[in-house]
N, C-alpha and C positions, 0 to 999 in steps of 0.2 A: 337645277331644282326648280320646280314649278311654283309660280305665284299667281294670284288672282286679285284683280281690282274691279269692283263693281260700283258704279256711280249713278244714282238716280234711276235705276232700272225699273221699267214699268211695261206692262202688257195689257192692252184693252182689245176687245172684240166688238164688232158692230152688231147691234141688235135692231131689227126692223119690226115695227108694229104690224106690218102687213107683208105678205110675200112679194107683192108688187113693188115694194119700196126700193129694192135694189135696182130693178129695171128703171124706175122713175128717176133715180139718181143718175144712172148711166145716160139717160136721155136729157139730163141737165135740168130737171124739174125741181131742183132744190134738195136740201138735205132731208132724208127720210129715216135716219137712224139715230140711235143713241149709243154712247160708248159704255160698255160694261167692263170695268177694270177688275182684273184678276190678280194683278200685282202692281204696286204703285210706290215709286220713289224709294227703292231699296238700295242702300249703300253699305258696303263693308269691304274689308281687305282680308285676304288669307295669305299669310306669310309662307315662304318656301318651307316645306316639311311639316306644316301645321295640319292638324286634323280638326275639322269643324263639322258639327252635327247640325242638321236643320230639322226642327220639330214644329209641330202645329197640327191642328185638327184637319180632317178631310175638307178640302176646299180652301185651305189657308194660302195656297199659292206655291207650295214646296216644289211640286213637279214642274210647274211652269218656270220657276226660277232655274232649275237645273236644265230644262230644255233650252232656255235662253242662253245660258252659259256655254252649253255644248253646241250651240248653233243650229239646233233642230228647228227652232222658230225664231222670228226676228222681233226685236223689241219695238214697242211703240214710242217709248221715251228712254233716255239714258244711254249709257254705254258700259262696256266691260272690256277688260284686257286679260288675256290668258297668256302666261309665260310658260312655254314648254309643251311637250306632247301630252294630250289629254285622252284618257280612255273613259268610256261611260257605259254604265249598265242602267238603262232607263226602263222603258216598258218592256215586259217580258218578250223576248224574241224579236224585238224591233230590228228591222233590217234583214231578217231571215226570209228567204223565199220558200214558201211551203212546199213547192213542187221540186225543188232542188235538194240534193242529198246534204247531209250534215257536212261532209267534206267539201262539197262545192260552196256551201255557205261560209265555211271557214275562210276559203280563199277570197270570196267577195268581201267579207267583213274585214279581213286583213288589208285588202286593197283600199277600202274606205278609210281605214286607220293609217294609211300611208306606208304599210309594210310591203316591201317588194315581194313578188311571187316566189322568188328563189329562197328568200328568208322564211316565208311562210312554210315552204316545203321542209326546211330544216327544223321548224318548230312543230310540225304536225304530230310527230310521235309524242312529244310532251303534252300537246293539247289533248290528244286522244287518251293518254294515260291519266291526266288530271280529271277529265270529264267522266271517265269510267262508264261510257255508254256502249262499249263493245262493238259488235258488228253493226249496230244501228247507225254508226257514223256514215255508212254508205246507203242508208235508207232515206226516203224523202222526209223532210222535217215535219210535214203534215201528219206523219204517223207517230210523232214524238209526244210523250206526255209533257205536261208543263214542267215537271221536275227535270226531265231530260233536256228540255230547251234551255232552262236556266243553267244547267251544268255546262252545256256547250257554250252558251253566251258568255258565262263568266270565264271559262277556260280560254276563249279567244281574246276577250278584253284584257286579260291579265297575262297573256303568253309572254309579253315583253313588259318589264316594269315601266309604267308610265311616269311622267313627271307629276301629273295630276290624275287622280282616280275619282270619278263621280259615280255614286251608287244610289239608286232610288228604290230602296226597299225590295229590290228584286230577289234577294236571297231568302226572303221570308217564304217563298214558294218551295224552295228545295227541302229535301228531307234533313233530319237532324244531323246525320253523319256528314252530308255535304256542306251544311252550314258551318259546322266546326272546321272542316277542312278549308273552306273559303275564308273564314275569319282568320285562320292561321296565316294564310297567304297575305291577307290585308294587313295584319300586324307586322309581318315581315317587310312588306313594302313601306309601311309607315316608319319602321325602324331604320330602313335604308334611305329615308329621306323623301319618299313620295308624299305629295300634298293630297289630303283626303277631304272630300266633300261628301257627306253621308246623310241621307234621309232615312229616319227610322221612327217607328212608334214604340220601340222598345227602350225604356229609360236605361236599363242595364247596359245595352249595347252602346248608347251614346256616352255614358259615364266611363265605360271601359276603354273605348277606342278614341274618344275625342278630347282635345285640349280646350275647346270652346263649344258653345251651342248658341244658335240663333233661333228665336221664336218668331214665327209668322202667324198672323191672325187676320183673316179676310184681306190678304194681299199686302199687309203692312207689317214692317218689322217692329215688334214690340220690345224684344229684349235681345241683348248680345253680351254674353259674359260666360262665367264658368258654368260647366254642365249642371252642377248642383243648384246654383242660384236660378238658372233659367228653367230647369225642370221643376223646381219647387214652385216657381211662379206659374208655370203651365198647369201644374196640379191644382193650384188655387183657382186658376182661370176655368178649368173644367168644372170645378164645383160651383163656380159663380154662374155658369150657364143655366143652372136650375133655379136660380133665385137672384135677387138683387143684393149681392154680397159686397162687402167692402174688402178691398185688397190693399194691404199696406206692406211696404217694404222699408225696413230700416237697416242702417249700418250698425252691426254689432261685432266688436272685436275684429274689425277688418273684413268681415264676411257679410254677404247679403242674406238676411233672414226674412222669410216670408211668413205672413200671418194673414189668415182670411177667415171669414165667417159672419154670421148674422148677429153675433154677440148676445144671443138669448141666454147663453151660458158662456162664462169667461174663465179661462184657465188662469188662476192667480199665481200659482207657484208650482215648481216641479223640483224634486230633490231625489238624489240617489243615496241610499243608506247602506252602511255596513256596520254591524255590531251596534246598532242603535244610534249612530252618529252620521250626519251628512258628510259625504266624501266626494272627491273628484277623481279618485283612483281606487281601484279595488284589486284584490288579489284574484288571480285566475282560479275559478272553481269554487269560490266561497259562497256562503249564503248572503244574498243582498236583496234589497227591495227598492222599488220606485214609488214615491208618494206624490200624488197629484191632487192639488186643491182646486176645486171648481166652484165658482160662485154663480148662482142661478138668478136670472132676471125675471123668470116666469115659471110657472109650474111645468115641469117636464117629467111626466110619469114614466117615460121610456127612454131615459138618458143613457147614452153609450159613451164610454171613455176608452180611448185606445192609445197604444204606444207603438213606436217603430224605431228599431235600432238600425243604424247605418254605420258602415266602416268609413275609414278616412277618405276613400275614393267616392263615397256617396252611394255605394251599392247597398240595397236592402239586405239586412242580415236576419232579422226576426221581427215580426209584428203580431200583435193580437189585440183584442179589446174585450170589454166586459160582456158584450153580446155573445161572442164566441165562447167565453168562459162560463156562461150561464149565470152571471151576476146581474140581477135586476136592480136598477137604480130608480127610485121614486123620488125625484127632486122637487122641492117646494120653493116658490119664489122668495128671494131674499136670504136664503140660507147658503152656507158654504159647506161642501161635503169633501171628505178626504177619501181617495181611492188608493189602495195599496196593492201593487203588483209584486208578489213575493216570489223570489227565485231560490229554491233550496240550494241550487248549485248554479252559479252564473258561469256557465261553461263557454265563455268567449275566449278566443285566442288573444295573445298579448298584442296590444296595439291601441290605437285611438278610435273612439266611437262617438257618435252623436245620437241624441234622443229627440224624436219628434213626437208630439202629443196632440191628440185631437178629441174634441167633444162634439158629438153629433147624435142623430137618431138612427135607429136601425143598425144594420150590420156594416154599412159603409158610409163614409162622409160625403160622397158625391150627391146623395139625395137631399139630406138636410144637414148642413154643416153649421154648427154653432161657433166653433173656434178651432182652427187648425194652426198649430204653432211649430214651425220647423226649427230644428236645432235649438231646443230650449236649453240644453246644456251639452257640454262635451266632457267626456271622461276618459280616463286611461285604464286599461287592464294591464297589470304588471304580473311577472312570474309568481307563481305560488308553489305549493308542494307538488311533488310528482315530476315525471320526466318532461323534457323539453318537447315543444311541438311548434309547428308553423300553421298559418291560416287563421280564419276568423272563428273557427269552432274548436273547442277542446273536448274531445270525445273520449270517454273511458275505453281503454283498449289494453290488451295484453298480447304478448308475442311468445310463441313456442317454436321449437325446431326439433327435427329428428333426422337421422341419416336414412337415406333411401334404402329400403330393404332390411333395416335393422328392426327386428321384431322385439317388442317390449322395451326398447331403449328409447328414452325420451328425456332430453335435457331441456329445461326451459328457463326463460327469464321473463319476469312479469314487471310491468310498469303501471 
């Protein structure tokens, strides 16, 4: 099983004020450059079989980190240790020669990965079948679409289960069908013990695939922890880029809870009600409501309050706000207002859920965020009346059946 150790890893590139600076240095006329650091002093471990997601904005250093780990570029500082065979999907089609056929490129890529030619031949049928590019396998790669390139690149990189699999958002180029197919293979590798290092801008993918997440910002590691906590902080960081917001993280019931915002409006309390009483567990499908109390520090004639429900894995289940619901809030400085979100039927599946609440202006919090409070409360949905079901949604459904060819005969059971 593969492991990874990274210690003080950094990468800097030389920047010259003038084009002649490089020549002047070569002639021994003194230093004419400055170092531009794209990654600095990054340290972390990945245990065998662990899945770690790398998140951050464009230019945060994510791709540079993966290129260093896979040996595509050399570090300026620090060191890393890779245990086991590593397979990587970095830049789309990297290593493919455009004038060679897909089949020829498969052999070249396999050779680079250390797979003997004879073994590649035995794997070729499986690679072709998984890529599903048909006769194009014998056409030059320059004739391929980006989707065909990613299909072939992924098929080659995963033809043999690696000890470590490194993926840099490459699958985002493929079509939806191939993305599902690829993620099924990634999940299978993970379940079989492959160590996974995965860069993605999709929070759902990170939460579903990864045990941990690492947040990079301007080449520096900001957070390393559970996907929920890191992505919550990243969400607050995105909002803070538009203004000088305060980001606070506190430990609550053993979990990291993120709160951010300008505090021009402050969320005072949040409660879940069933039958007129606050609760922490509700029966599936009953009428329930969420009450949010917000205190205003200034006049806010276009205040928006929103809610977001997440399942126990941190995946978004349902979210809305007063802007989308057409509820206009005219807030006055110094007053507290109560917003009630009423659910005639809380059709959530049985399980544990968390509630995130936000106060902001407009339709989304990223423009003007007053107060964003993750996991303000956690509640349980327990079985209610009606048939059993699984999943995060409880949808009204009935089932009927009939024998094929039987005219007018219909026997049904409804739930």
